[in-house]
N, C-alpha and C positions, 0 to 999 in steps of 0.2 A: 859812538861813547862821547858825551859832552863835558870835557874837561878844558874849558875854554875861561880865560879870566880876563876881565876888562879892567884897564888901568883905573887908578881913582879919579881921574880928571872926568869920568862918567858918572854924574852927580847921582844918579837914580840907583846905582848899587849901594848907596848908603842910606838909602830911605828908612831901612830898618832900624838904624841906630842914631838917626836924626834927632830924635826926642833927647837921647842921652846926651850927644853933643850940645845940644841948646842949653840944657840945664847944669852942666858942669864940663871941666876941662877935659880934653880929648884922652888924657893918659889915665884919669879916673875912669872914665868911660869904658876905655879898654879893659883896665883891672876889673871892673864891676860888671862887664858883660856876661848875661847869662848863656847858657848853653843853648838855648832856643834862638837867641840874637845871633850868635855867632854861626850856627847852622842854617839860619835863614839867609845871611850875608853869602855865605859859602856856596848856597844852592843858586842864589842869584849870578854870582860870579860863574858857575859852572855852565849855567844854561843861558845861551847867547841867543838872542832874538833868530837869527839865520846863521847858517855856515856851509861852506861849501870845501870840500877838500880831497887828497888822495892820501892812504894810508897802506903800510905794509904790516902784516900780521905774521908773526915767526912763531910757530910752536915747537917746543923742545920736549920730547917724550922721554920716558924714564930710561930708555937705552940711548939717550942722547943724539937720536936722529933729529933731523929738524924739516918742518913743513912749513913751506911760505906761501901766503896768500896776498896780492894786492887788489885794491878796490877803490872806487869812489865813494864818497859820502856826503850825504845832504841832510841838514836838520831845519827846522822852522818851528816858531811858536816856544821858543826855549825848549827844544828838544820833545814836545810833545809829538811831533811828527818826525820820523827820521828814515833813510833808505839808504841802502849799500848795494852797489853795483859791482860785482867782481870783475876784474880785469884780467887776473893771472891766478894760478895756472890754466892752461887751455881746457883743462876737463869741467871747469866751473865758469869758463868766461862768460859774461852775461847773465848769470845767475844774480837774482836780486832779491834782496830782504825788504819788506816794507814794515815799519813799527809805528802803530797810531796809539793815541791814548796813553803815553807813557809807556809803550810796550806791552799793553795789555793786550793788544789786538796785533797779530803776527802774519804775514803773508810771504810765501816764497814763490818766485818766478823760475821756472827751468826752461830755458830757451831751445833746447833740443826737443823736447815734446811740446814747447808752447803752452805748457799748463801753469797753472796757477793753485797752489794750496795752502789753504788757511789752517794754520797751527792751532792746537787745541790749547785752551788757556794755561793748563799746567806746562806747557812747552818752554814758557818764558824761562823756567827754571834748567833748561837743557843746556849743554854746551854747545857754542856756536863753532861749527866745523871741527869739533873734537878739541877745541882749545880750552883754556882755563878760564875764559869769560863765558859765563851763561848770557842768554838773551835778556835776562833782567839786568845783569851787569852793564850792558850797552844801552839800556833805555834811559831815559832822563832820570834825575836824582831827587825828584820831589818825594820819593820813597822815604828817603831819611827823615822827612819832617811829617809825613802822613802816618807812616807805619811803625815808628819808634818813639820811645821816650827818653830824652837827651839829658845827660849830666855832665857838667863840666868839671874836670879834676885840674890838678895842679899842673902850670905850664911846664913844658918840657922843650928841649932841643930835639929835633929831629932831622936828619938829612944836612945837619949844619946850618938848620934856621931856628929861631924862634918861633915855637907853636903853641897854640892851644891844644888842649888834649880833651876829646869828648869820648863819652862812652853812650852808646846808643843801645836800649833795650827793646825788643820788640814787643808791641802792644798785643795783649791776650786775643784779640779779634783778627789781628792781622795775618796775612797770607805770605809775607814777604819771606825769602829763602833762608835768612840768617837770624838766629836767635838774639844775636849781640854783635856790634861793631865797636871797634875803637878807632877814633880818627885824629890825626894830628894836622891841625889847619894853621898853615904860615899865618903868624900875627900881622904881617905887613900886606900881604897880596890876598889872603883868605883864600889860598888855594889849599886842597886837601893834599898833603904830599906823601903821607903815608894812611892806608885804610887796613886793618887787621879785620877779618871776617870770621865769624865762629859758626860752628855747625848748627844746621837746622834743629837737632834733637837734643844737642849738649851745649849749654852755652859757655863751657870751659874748653871744648874741644876747637883748638885752632885749626880752621880750614885752610884759607888762602891769605895773603897778603898782597895788596896794590902799592906799587911805589911810582910816582911821578917824577920826572926830572926833564932836564934840558929845556928850562924856561926861557922862550923867546918873546919877543914883543912883536905882534903882528896885528896890522891894522889898528894900532893903539892898543891892544888886547894882549896881556900877558897869557901865553899859551905853553903848557907842557908838552914837549915835542915827542916825548918818549913815556911810555906806560907799560910797567912790567907786572905781571900777575903771577905769584909764585902760590902753587898749589903744595900745601905743607903735607897733605895726607898722601898725594899721589908721587910726589916728588918729580913734578913737572913745572914748566913756566912756559907763560905766553908774552911775548912782547909786541906792542903797537906802536910803530913809529909814524909820524906825520911828516911826510914829505912836501905837501902843498896845503896851504890853509887860507881862505879869505872868508872874512865876515861881511864884506860890503859886496852883498848879492841882494837880488830881488827873485826869490824862488817862486814860481807859480804853484797854486795848490793842486794844479792838474798832475805836477810829478809826483805827488803823494796818493796816488790811485793805483788800481790795477792797470788801468791804461798806460800810466806813467811808467809802472815798472817794466813795460815791454818796449820801450823807446830805446 
């Protein structure tokens, strides 16, 4: 899941708004920014060039039971390539998920049978290990730009921060899993703090909500260390917490292959 944010000292993150800054004061530029401009900057900040880390995923079921998984995660090319290798529990240790082309292509490696299975295209909408995150949720977020039409609404405070409020409506030709999204984007760091997801078949049916928190500065990059997805229909929730993360890596392309899955 690529929710990593570079500090403003990385000038290329601001390329989208550079023209506005050149022709008018920054405050004016922020007030007059379009939904598309905000969304492009947010997408740039979420999708770092490369990243490597360890995460823990905790699923809370309707009965209150918890299931916990830990895994290593790797991403490259702003999230176009990503790989997850499970560390715990023992029954899934070594199992690996490879996602390419922004999660359009997904493979799973099972170490006990030493077999690799390619998932069907529609599998990206399925739940990851029965969690409240789908494979599509875990993929890169270019989907927000490519598959939706965005509108900016009145700014609001969310999670105690000043935020832009964006509404995204799925394009008629799109195959994205959600009919509509509402995103609150931090005005200072361009981090999505809250995302509301609406059902595939009903734009008024609130299906899930993602909340990002515990932001830390890692390798000069502002990083939400905790993400919680609340399923409003099933009354379940899944948290993902980063225990280790670095962006100062040079990951080989070979890692993101069938051979790399088995290493």
